[in-house]
C-alpha positions as CSV (number, residue, x, y, z in Angstrom):
1,M,-2.5,25.3,-39.3
2,T,-1.8,21.4,-39.0
3,S,-4.0,19.0,-40.9
4,L,-5.6,17.8,-37.9
5,H,-5.9,14.2,-38.9
6,A,-4.1,12.9,-35.9
7,E,-6.9,14.9,-33.9
8,L,-9.6,13.3,-35.8
9,A,-8.3,9.9,-35.6
10,F,-7.8,10.2,-31.8
11,T,-11.5,11.6,-31.3
12,L,-13.0,9.1,-33.6
13,E,-11.8,6.5,-31.4
14,L,-12.5,8.3,-28.2
15,V,-16.4,8.9,-29.2
16,R,-16.6,5.3,-30.2
17,E,-15.5,3.9,-27.0
18,C,-17.6,6.4,-25.0
19,G,-20.7,5.2,-27.3
20,E,-20.5,1.9,-26.0
21,V,-20.6,3.3,-22.4
22,A,-23.4,5.3,-23.0
23,M,-25.3,2.6,-24.9
24,R,-25.1,0.6,-21.8
25,Y,-26.8,3.1,-19.9
26,W,-29.4,3.7,-22.6
27,R,-30.2,0.1,-22.5
28,G,-30.3,0.0,-18.7
29,G,-33.1,2.8,-18.5
30,A,-34.2,4.4,-15.6
31,R,-32.6,1.9,-13.1
32,V,-29.1,2.6,-14.1
33,L,-29.8,6.3,-15.2
34,A,-30.5,8.1,-12.1
35,L,-32.0,11.1,-14.1
36,R,-32.3,14.5,-12.2
37,E,-32.5,18.0,-13.2
38,K,-29.5,20.4,-12.4
39,P,-29.8,23.6,-10.2
40,L,-30.9,27.0,-11.8
41,G,-32.9,25.3,-14.4
42,G,-29.8,23.4,-16.0
43,G,-31.6,20.9,-17.6
44,P,-31.2,17.2,-17.1
45,I,-28.5,15.0,-16.3
46,T,-28.1,11.5,-15.9
47,R,-24.8,8.9,-14.9
48,A,-24.0,8.8,-18.3
49,D,-23.7,12.5,-19.1
50,T,-21.3,12.5,-16.2
51,E,-19.1,9.3,-17.0
52,V,-18.9,10.0,-20.7
53,N,-18.0,13.7,-19.9
54,D,-15.6,12.5,-17.6
55,R,-13.8,10.0,-19.8
56,I,-13.8,12.4,-23.1
57,V,-11.8,15.4,-20.7
58,H,-9.5,13.4,-19.2
59,A,-8.6,11.7,-22.6
60,L,-8.3,15.4,-24.3
61,S,-6.7,16.9,-21.7
62,R,-4.0,14.1,-21.5
63,R,-3.4,13.8,-25.1
64,F,-3.5,17.4,-25.9
65,S,-2.3,18.9,-22.9
66,G,-1.7,22.5,-24.2
67,D,-5.3,22.9,-25.1
68,A,-8.5,24.0,-23.3
69,V,-11.3,22.0,-22.9
70,V,-14.9,23.1,-22.2
71,A,-17.4,20.2,-21.5
72,E,-20.9,20.7,-20.2
73,E,-20.7,18.7,-17.0
74,S,-17.4,20.1,-15.9
75,H,-17.3,23.2,-13.7
76,D,-13.7,24.8,-14.0
77,H,-13.3,25.6,-17.8
78,G,-10.2,28.3,-16.7
79,P,-9.5,31.0,-19.3
80,W,-10.4,29.2,-22.5
81,Q,-11.2,32.3,-24.4
82,R,-7.4,33.1,-24.7
83,S,-6.5,29.5,-26.0
84,E,-5.5,29.2,-29.4
85,R,-6.9,25.7,-29.4
86,C,-10.1,24.7,-27.8
87,W,-12.0,21.3,-27.5
88,F,-15.9,21.7,-26.6
89,V,-17.4,18.6,-25.4
90,D,-21.0,17.8,-25.1
91,P,-21.1,14.3,-23.7
92,I,-24.6,13.4,-24.1
93,D,-26.5,16.0,-26.4
94,G,-30.4,15.7,-26.2
95,T,-30.4,14.0,-22.0
96,R,-34.2,13.8,-22.2
97,E,-34.1,12.0,-25.6
98,F,-31.6,9.6,-24.1
99,A,-33.4,9.1,-21.0
100,R,-36.9,8.2,-22.6
101,G,-35.2,5.6,-24.7
102,R,-35.4,7.5,-28.1
103,T,-32.6,7.2,-30.5
104,G,-31.8,11.2,-31.1
105,W,-29.1,11.9,-29.2
106,T,-25.4,12.5,-29.6
107,I,-22.2,12.6,-28.3
108,Q,-20.0,15.3,-29.5
109,V,-16.9,16.7,-29.6
110,G,-15.8,20.1,-31.7
111,L,-12.2,22.1,-32.1
112,C,-11.8,25.4,-32.1
113,V,-8.8,27.0,-33.8
114,Q,-8.4,30.5,-33.2
115,G,-11.9,30.7,-32.4
116,Q,-12.9,29.0,-35.7
117,P,-14.7,25.3,-35.6
118,A,-11.9,23.3,-37.3
119,L,-13.0,19.9,-36.4
120,G,-15.9,18.0,-35.5
121,V,-17.2,14.8,-34.7
122,V,-20.9,13.7,-34.0
123,F,-21.8,10.2,-32.8
124,E,-25.5,9.1,-32.9
125,P,-24.9,5.6,-31.2
126,A,-28.4,4.5,-30.7
127,A,-29.0,5.4,-34.4
128,G,-25.7,3.9,-35.7
129,H,-24.3,7.4,-37.5
130,L,-20.8,8.8,-36.9
131,S,-20.0,12.2,-38.7
132,W,-16.7,13.7,-39.0
133,A,-15.2,16.8,-40.6
134,I,-12.2,18.8,-40.8
135,H,-12.7,22.5,-41.8
136,T,-9.4,24.6,-42.1
137,E,-7.9,26.9,-44.7
138,G,-6.7,24.8,-47.3
139,H,-8.1,21.5,-46.0
140,T,-11.6,20.1,-45.7
141,V,-13.3,16.9,-45.4
142,A,-16.9,16.2,-44.7
143,R,-18.0,12.4,-44.2
144,R,-20.3,10.0,-42.4
145,R,-20.6,6.3,-41.8
146,L,-24.3,4.9,-42.2
147,P,-25.2,1.8,-40.1
148,S,-24.2,-0.3,-43.0
149,G,-20.7,0.6,-42.6
150,Q,-20.7,2.8,-45.9
151,E,-19.1,6.0,-46.0
152,V,-20.6,9.2,-47.6
153,E,-19.9,12.6,-48.1
154,L,-21.6,15.2,-45.8
155,R,-23.4,17.7,-48.2
156,P,-26.3,20.2,-47.3
157,A,-29.1,20.2,-49.5
158,G,-30.8,23.2,-50.7
159,A,-34.4,23.9,-51.7
160,P,-37.1,26.5,-53.3
161,L,-38.2,28.7,-50.3
162,D,-41.9,27.2,-50.7
163,A,-40.2,23.7,-49.9
164,L,-37.9,24.2,-47.2
165,M,-37.7,21.4,-44.7
166,L,-37.2,22.8,-41.4
167,I,-35.7,21.0,-38.4
168,G,-36.0,22.3,-34.7
169,G,-36.8,21.3,-31.0
170,R,-39.7,19.7,-29.6
171,L,-43.0,21.6,-29.5
172,Y,-44.8,22.9,-26.5
173,P,-47.3,25.5,-26.6
174,L,-45.1,28.6,-25.7
175,S,-42.3,27.5,-27.9
176,R,-40.3,29.6,-30.4
177,Q,-40.6,27.1,-32.7
178,H,-44.1,28.0,-33.7
179,D,-43.2,31.5,-34.4
180,I,-40.1,30.3,-36.9
181,R,-42.5,28.0,-38.7
182,R,-44.8,30.9,-39.4
183,A,-42.0,33.2,-40.3
184,L,-40.5,30.6,-42.7
185,G,-43.7,29.3,-44.2
186,V,-43.1,25.9,-43.1
187,S,-46.2,23.5,-42.4
188,S,-46.0,21.0,-40.0
189,E,-45.6,18.4,-42.8
190,R,-42.5,20.1,-43.3
191,A,-40.8,20.6,-40.1
192,L,-39.0,17.9,-38.1
193,S,-38.6,18.0,-34.2
194,V,-36.1,16.6,-32.2
195,G,-34.4,17.4,-29.0
196,S,-30.5,17.1,-29.6
197,V,-28.9,20.3,-31.2
198,G,-26.5,18.0,-32.3
199,V,-29.0,15.8,-34.5
200,R,-30.8,19.1,-35.7
201,M,-27.5,20.6,-37.0
202,T,-26.3,17.1,-38.6
203,S,-29.4,16.6,-40.4
204,V,-28.6,19.7,-42.4
205,A,-25.3,19.0,-42.8
206,R,-26.2,15.4,-44.3
207,G,-29.0,17.1,-46.5
208,D,-32.0,15.5,-44.3
209,A,-33.3,19.0,-43.6
210,H,-32.5,22.4,-45.2
211,V,-32.7,24.7,-42.3
212,Y,-32.2,24.7,-38.5
213,V,-33.1,27.8,-36.7
214,Q,-32.6,28.1,-32.8
215,A,-34.3,31.2,-31.1
216,P,-31.7,33.2,-28.8
217,G,-31.0,32.1,-25.2
218,H,-30.7,28.4,-24.7
219,T,-27.8,27.2,-27.3
220,K,-24.2,26.7,-26.0
221,V,-21.1,26.5,-27.2
222,W,-20.1,22.8,-26.6
223,D,-23.9,22.1,-28.6
224,T,-22.6,24.0,-31.7
225,C,-18.9,23.6,-32.2
226,G,-18.8,20.0,-33.4
227,P,-21.8,20.1,-35.6
228,A,-21.0,23.7,-37.1
229,A,-17.6,22.0,-38.4
230,L,-19.7,19.7,-40.1
231,V,-22.0,21.9,-42.0
232,L,-19.3,24.3,-42.9
233,A,-17.2,21.8,-44.3
234,G,-19.9,20.3,-46.2
235,G,-20.4,23.8,-47.9
236,G,-23.2,25.0,-45.6
237,R,-23.3,28.3,-43.3
238,V,-23.4,28.5,-39.5
239,T,-24.4,32.2,-37.9
240,D,-26.3,33.8,-35.5
241,L,-29.4,35.4,-36.3
242,R,-28.0,38.4,-37.2
243,G,-25.8,37.0,-40.1
244,R,-22.6,36.9,-37.9
245,P,-20.2,33.5,-37.3
246,L,-20.9,31.9,-33.9
247,D,-18.9,33.4,-31.3
248,F,-16.7,30.8,-29.6
249,R,-14.4,33.3,-27.6
250,A,-17.3,35.2,-25.8
251,L,-17.4,35.4,-22.0
252,S,-20.6,33.5,-22.0
253,V,-21.1,30.1,-23.1
254,T,-24.4,30.7,-24.2
255,H,-25.2,32.1,-27.8
256,P,-27.0,35.2,-27.1
257,C,-28.3,35.6,-30.8
258,G,-29.7,32.1,-31.7
259,V,-28.4,30.1,-34.3
260,V,-29.2,29.3,-38.0
261,A,-27.8,26.5,-40.1
262,S,-28.3,26.1,-43.5
263,H,-27.2,25.6,-47.3
264,A,-25.2,28.7,-48.3
265,T,-27.7,29.7,-51.0
266,L,-30.4,29.9,-48.5
267,H,-28.8,31.5,-45.9
268,E,-29.6,35.2,-46.2
269,H,-33.2,34.7,-47.4
270,V,-33.7,32.8,-43.9
271,L,-32.0,35.5,-41.9
272,E,-33.9,38.0,-44.0
273,R,-37.3,36.3,-42.8
274,M,-36.3,35.9,-39.4
275,A,-35.3,39.7,-38.9
276,P,-38.8,40.8,-37.5
277,L,-38.5,38.0,-34.8
278,L,-35.2,38.8,-33.6
279,D,-36.3,42.6,-33.3
280,R,-38.8,41.3,-31.2
281,W,-37.2,38.6,-29.0
282,L,-34.2,40.8,-28.3
């Protein structure tokens, strides 16, 4: 496997350019976003999602013509499961946050090599954070650039089980986040909520939260590939709720058994506490 430095440099420049495009829409508000719901409960989409999606897919397909590219707002992904290298693109992760003028959204690109997250770039344009990682055999780098321009290492943080900081999605009355909090013994004071999977997982990668747990049935491969590379390269763990590595070559783009990202020393304890819930959910 190559070091992937050329791929990383190209992707960093690409997401910066797309960040400028997305910010123009974000500042323009509802007048320019044209927010609508996708069919069959597919979630929200704006003009920004479509334009950023098309820019990234075109650039990756042209520069790395032998690779597969799977993007949220593209409809024909082709037989990507058989490809040795596959890029996963979420042009605006956290579209509802984006459309409401909040800062908790990302542009994220990940590269899987032989089904394993090997490169990830997660850009939070409105918050000013840029994170990147390479996670390959024999070569690992995990860094982020702060709004000040300073670069620091990404490093997941551990904590005692009775002091976990949990990050998850926005709460609503029937949300499974309530069950997750109870199972882990986390109070509302130690629970963070944000709409973007990329922000949640990157928060674990940089040590702002200790654990991210996602219930089965919602999270897609483009949500997780790039951020998973950040957590793994920093020394954390990312699995499904049964403790298996996430499958980026499955027939479905949905992770059927949820997602857990955490510091490595916490992971088995989290899985153990989540096991009764998983049996109920599945």
